[in-house]
N, C-alpha and C positions, 0 to 999 in steps of 0.2 A: 748441554750435548744431547742430541736427539737420541732416543733409546730405540734405535730402529733395528729390528731382527734381520739378520742376513737372509736375503731372498724372500723374506715375508711368508714363508710357509708356516703352517700351523704345526707345533710340536706335539709330541705324544704327551700322554697324561701320566705316564709312570713316574716312580719316585726315583732314588738315587742308589748307585752302588750295585754290585753284582746281584744282590738279593731282590733286585726289581726286574721287570721284563723289558724296561726301556728308560732312556735318559729323561729326565724331567724337563719341562719347557722353561726357558729362560725368560723371566718377566722384565729384569731390570739390566741394562747394559752399561750403563755409566752413572757415576754419582751426580746428585744435583749440584753439590758444592764442590769446587776444585780443592784438592789438597794444597796448602800453602808451601810445600817443599821448594818449589822453584823461585818463590820470593826471598829465599835466603841468600844473600849476597856471597856468602861463603860455601855455596854448595860445592864448587869445584875443589876448594881447598878440603873439604870434609871427605869428599868422594875419594880423593887420592892421599889424603893425610894418613900418615902412619905406615904406608906401604913402601917406604924407603927407596930402594935403587930401582925396583920395578916401576914405581910412580914417577921418578925423575926421568927415566927413559921415556916413557909414555908422554909426559909433558913436553920434553924436548922435540921429540919426533912429530907429535900432533902440532906444535907451535910451528915448526918447519913447513909442515903440509899445508897448514892455513894461510901462512904468510908469504911462502915462496911464489914467485912469479915465472920461474924458469919450469917449463913443461916437464922436462926429463927429471929435474931435481924433486918435483912434486909428485911425479908418478913413483919415483924410487921411496919418497918418505911414505906414500900412501901404503906400499908394500910393507915398510917396516912398522907401521902402526899396528898391523894385525897381530905380530909376534909381542910387541910391547903390551898391547892391550890384554892378551891372554896371560901375560906375566902378572899383570895387575889383578886379574880374576882369580889367579892361583893364589896370591898373597892374601886377597880377601877371603877366599874360601876356606882357609886355615882357620878362620875365626868364626864361620858361619854358625855354627852350634850355640853360639851365645845369643841371647834374645836382646842384647843391648847394641846391635850393629846400627850404626846411623842410617837414617833413611836415604841419603844421597849415594851410599854405598850399596845399598840394596836396589836403587833404581839403576845405578850403573851395570849390575849383574843381570837385573830383571829386563830392562829396556834397552840397554846399551847407551844410556844417557850419561856421558862423562861430564858435559857442561850444558846448562840450559841456554846458554848464548849460541849454541849451535843451531837452534830451533826457533821458528817463528812463534809468534805470540799465540797464534792458533793452535799450533802443534803442542805448545806447552799446555795449553788449556785441555787439550785432548788427553794427553798422558797424566795431567793432575785429576782427571775425573774418571780414570780407569778404577774399578773396584779392585781393591787390595786384598780382601779377605775371600776365602773360597767357601762362599755362601751355599754352594751346591753339595759340597762335600764329596764331588767326584774326584778320581786320581789324576787331576790335571794340574801340573806344577809349573810355575815360573822358575827361572835358572836359580834365583836366590833361595828359593824353597826347596828345590831339588838337591842343591849342595848342602843346605843345612840338614836335610833328611839323611843324606849320605854320612855327614860329619858326626850326626847324633846317633847313628846306627839303626834309624828307622828304615832306610833302604839299603839294599845290597849294592855294591859297586857295580857299575854297568858291564864290566868286564869280568865279573866274578866266575864266570863259566871258563876261565882260561886254567882253572885248576890251582891258582894261588889263593890261599884263604885270606881274608881280611884279617889284619892284626889289630888287637887292641891297643889303645893308646894309654901312656902313663904306667906308673908302678903302684898306683894306689887300689888297683883291682876294680875301679868303678866302671872302667871300660870293658872289662871282661864281664863284669855282672850284667851291665845293660845288653851286651851282645847275646848273652844267655837268655835274657829276657826277650829280646828281639826274635830269637829263634823260636822260643816257646810261643810268643804272641803269633808268629806266622803260623806255627802248628794249629793254634786255635783258630785263626782265620781260615785256613784250610778246611777245619772241621765244620766251621760256619757255613762255608761256601758249598761243601758237599752235602751238609744237612739240609740247606735250602732248596738244593736241586732234588734231593730225595723226596722232601715235604712237598714240594710242587707237583711232582710226579704222583705220590700218594693222593694229595687233594685232588688232582684231575682224574685220577681212576674213581675216587669216591663220588666225585660230582657225576661222572658217567654212570656209574652204579646206581646212584639215587635216582637219576633221571629214568633209567630203566625200571626201576622198582615202582616208581610212580605210575608209570604206564601199565605194568602188570597189576597193580592194585586197582587201577581203575577197570581194567578187564574183569577182574575177580569181584568187584563190587557192582558190576553191571548185570541186573536181573530182569529177565522177561516176564511180562504179566502172565498168569496162569490162565490158559484158554477157557477154563470152564468156571473157576472161583473168582469172581470180580472182587478186586481190592487184595489180591494175594499175588506173590510172585512165584516163579519155578524155582527149586533148588539148584545148586551149582551144577553145571553140565560137566561131562567128562573133560572137556577142554579146560574148563575153569579149575577143575581139580588138579590137573597137570600145571596149571598156572600157580596154584596154591603150593605145590611142592617145588616149583622154581623159585617161588618168592622166599620160601624157607631156606632154600640152598644160599640165595643171594644174601639174605639177611645173616646167615652165619659166615659168609665170606666178608660181608661188610663189617662185622664185628671183629673177625680176625684182623682186617686192614686196620680198624681203628684202635687195636691194641697196638699194632706195629706204629701207627701215626702217633700214638701217645708216648711211646718209647722215644721216637725220634724227635719229638717236641721237647722232651726232658733233656735229651742229649743237647739239641741245640741251644736250650736255655742256659745248660751248664757251660756249653763252651762259649756262649755270648758273655755270661757274667765273669767267666775266666779271662776272656780277652779285655773286657772294660777294666778289670782290676789290673791287669799287667799294663794297660795304658797309663793308669794312674801311677803305678810304681815306676814307669820309665820316665813320666813327666817330673816326678819328684827327684830323678837323678839327672835331669836334662840341664842344658846350660854350658856342656863341655864337650870337647870332641872325644868320642869313644872309640874311634878307628884311628890308626896310625897316620901321621901326616902324608906319608908315602901313598897311602890309599886315597887320600883326598886329591893329592897333586895328580895321580893316576886318572881319578875321575874328571878332572879339569881337562887333562889331556884327550881323554876320550870324547867329552862334550865338544871339544874344538874340532875334532874330526867329523863329529855330526854336523857341526855349523858348515864345514866345508863341503860336505856331501849335499846339504840343502841347496847350496849355491851352484855346485857343479864347477867343472873346470873352468868354464868360460864365464862363470857368474861373478857378481860383486861380492868379494870377501871382506870389504871395509867393515869392521866390527862396531864402529861408533855412530850412534844415531845422529843424523845431521839433515838439515833441509835440502842439502845437495843431492841426497839420494831418496829421502823418504818422501813418497808422494801420495801414499794411500789415503782414501777417506776412512772415517771412523769404523764403517761396517766391515772394512776389508783388513783392519789390523787384527793380529792374532792374539786378541785378548782371550782370557779364559772363558768369558761369557760368549764371545763370538765363536770361538772353536766348539764349545759345548752345542750351541745351536746348530752348527753344521753337522757335528756328529749326530745329534738327535734327529736332523733331517735325514741323513745318510741311513741311520737304522729304521727309519720310518719307510724306506724304499727297499733297503737290504736287510731284513730282520735277522739273518743269520750272521751278520758281520762279526759280532763278539761272542758267537756261540762255539762251544767245543763239545764234541761228542764223548761221553763217558759209558762205562759199563751200566751205570745207574741211570743213564739218560743224558740229556742234553743240558750243559751248564752255559749260563751266559757270564763271561768274565770280561769285564771293561778293562782295557789295557792302561798302564801308566802313560800319561802323555806329556812330554817335556816340551814346553814352549820356548823356543830359542830366538833371541833377538838379532836375526839375520835377515840380509835381503834376499835370500833364497827363495825359490820358487817351487820347490818340491818337497813333501813330507816323505819320511822313510820309516821303516820298521827296524829298530836296532836289535831287537830280540823278541822272538814269538813267544816264548815262555822260558822259565828258568830251567837250566839243563838238570837242575836237581828236583824239579817238581814240574814235570811236563804236563800233569793232569789238570792242576787247579791254580797254578801260578799265573800271574798277570804278564802279559807281554809288555814291550816297551816301543812306542812310537814316538816320533820327534816332528814338530810342526814348526816351520819358520814364522815368525811374527809379521814379517813385512814382505809378503810375496806379491806378485802381480794379481792373482786370483786366489784368495783364502780357501774358498770350497774345494777348488781343485787340488791345493796342497794337502787338505785334510783327506780327500779321497784318495790321493797317492799313497799317504801313510797307511790308510786302513787297507787299500788294496795290496800293499807290500806286506802288511800283517797276513792278510787272508793267504797270499801266495805262500809264504814262509811256513805257516802252520800246516797248510795242505802238503807242502813238500816234505816237511819234517815227519808228518804222519805216514806219507807214503814210503819213506826211507829210500833204500836204494832202488826201489821200483818207481820213483818219482817220474820217470820219463816214459812210463808204460801204463800206469794205473791212475785211477781217480781223476780229479780236476786237473793237476799238473801234467798227467801223463797224456790226457786227451788234448789238452791245449797245445802241449808240445808236438804231438802228432799233426794236428791241424796246421800249426805254424810251419812244421817242417814241410807239409804238403803244399803250403802257399810259396815256399822258398824264400821266406822272410828272414833276413840276417839281422843279427844283433843279439843283445841281451835278452833271454826268454823272459825273465821277471819284468823287465822294463816294458816289454811288449804287452805282457799281461796286465801291468798297471795301466798302460795306455788303454786296452780294451775295457778294463774295469771302469775307468773314467767315462769312457764312451758309453758303457751299459747303464751307468747311473745318471748322467746328464743328457744323453740323447734318447737312448732305446727305451728308458722309463717313462720319457714323454712322447713315445709313439713316433720319434723320429728315427728311422731305420738307417743304420751306418755300418752294421756288421753283415757279413754274408750269412746265408742261411744255416750252415754247419756251426758257425761260431755262435750265432744267436741261439740255437737249440742247446749247445753246451752249456752257456750261462744261464739259460732257463732252467736247466736241470740242476746244476751245482750252485748257482748264486740266484735263487728264485726270489722275485719281487713279492710284495705282501699281497694277499688276495684282492685288496681294494684296487691296487696298481693294475693287477692282472684283469680284473673285471673292466677296468677303464680301457686296457689296451687292446681287449678282444674286438672292440668296435672300431679300431683305428685302421687295421689293415688285415688281410687274409693271412699274413704271416703270422702275426701274434694270435689271431683267432684259432689257427691250426694247432699251435703249441698249447693254447688253453684247452681246446677239445680233447687233445691227447692226454693232458693231465686228467680231465673229466673221465675220459674212458679207462684209464689207468686205475682210477679209484673205484670203478664199478666192480 
């Protein structure tokens, strides 16, 4: 399988996670050797085995759909497959905390592959060479990984903001213990994220101060030759003496900042060590559901709603992967690596995509990304951040794995995230202030009807795919709004200023504002 990067753009060189400034580049997209999972003649039996009534229903309805020659009966069976499929997902999800789940069951959840016989030989090879482990370490989950994380207490239920607390499972207290550890781990993760942001701000100030200091020292150490005594230089001038006093003040400030930086480094190290220790403790207790079965079933119901939204009302809601519906080339399949490559490209154009303003500065927080095996065409944001931790918690975005255009599906998810974060920050004034307020006013002035958020996502897609390439698609006022609130990187701005007067005018306005 050719390891081709979507779009072929050069990726950033940053590392992983919210402690870095950008997503790392993806260098390998598929395995060289296919996994033999589809060679197993019992794949179908293993995938549905042990799921009792739900498996029986799916088998009967799927068989009817595949064998029926009556169009009306076939369409009716197709609609029934969806409900039966999610019944099987619910049944498997209740066991997902166990590390011993057979691979066919995982592939059913991860890719929607109920039976390999529904795929062509080429398609089977494609899915057999998808990288299974999360080598990048970014918070991007396939559905089986997501449900396992919810069942084991590592991830909060997706509708946990409804006020109903998650319930621990079992009478042995193990679930209670792991949930307490999970809460504590989240606390240390927040401390790490905050500490990283503060340290980056300190280090940026230090670099700036040191650069100024070097310039002042150069001035202090520059001595003119004595006009009368050859081989000797003049003493410090009055201006140089003032520079010496300025240097002393800057050194004192530098030492004060250094003490602060040292303290924050110690705090960050302590939080990191505690976080890693808690991960080890939780791993030792893993292998069992630590939340109540009701919460796991609720999560599957929520995920099925996400799947419906990605497809839309008129879209293809058939949940089983089949040659009849799957047409995508390898680079357009929503694998973890392909989605990460598109996210890295997006962040190279919109550097503020995952940034959130705090009192201590700007923090970069990569959202949780759930990859859903649906034929949907649009990504979405399910939650901009946790209602219990608006400052530093991750949002949740959903990306369909089999869209017509994967890049646009990823852009839609991030655009939805951007809109919801901005709207939540504006509160009740969202129609009057900031990005959402100005966008709403412009939209109202243009008398465009429909959902405001959908219109924003559409414009955001246009901004990244057309305007960033110097292809004007927005009117003057809308372009100015996006230029201010969703600025491109300096490299993109430099390139655009030569494309047309519209971009050059915005570039010059930025330059004048900085004077």
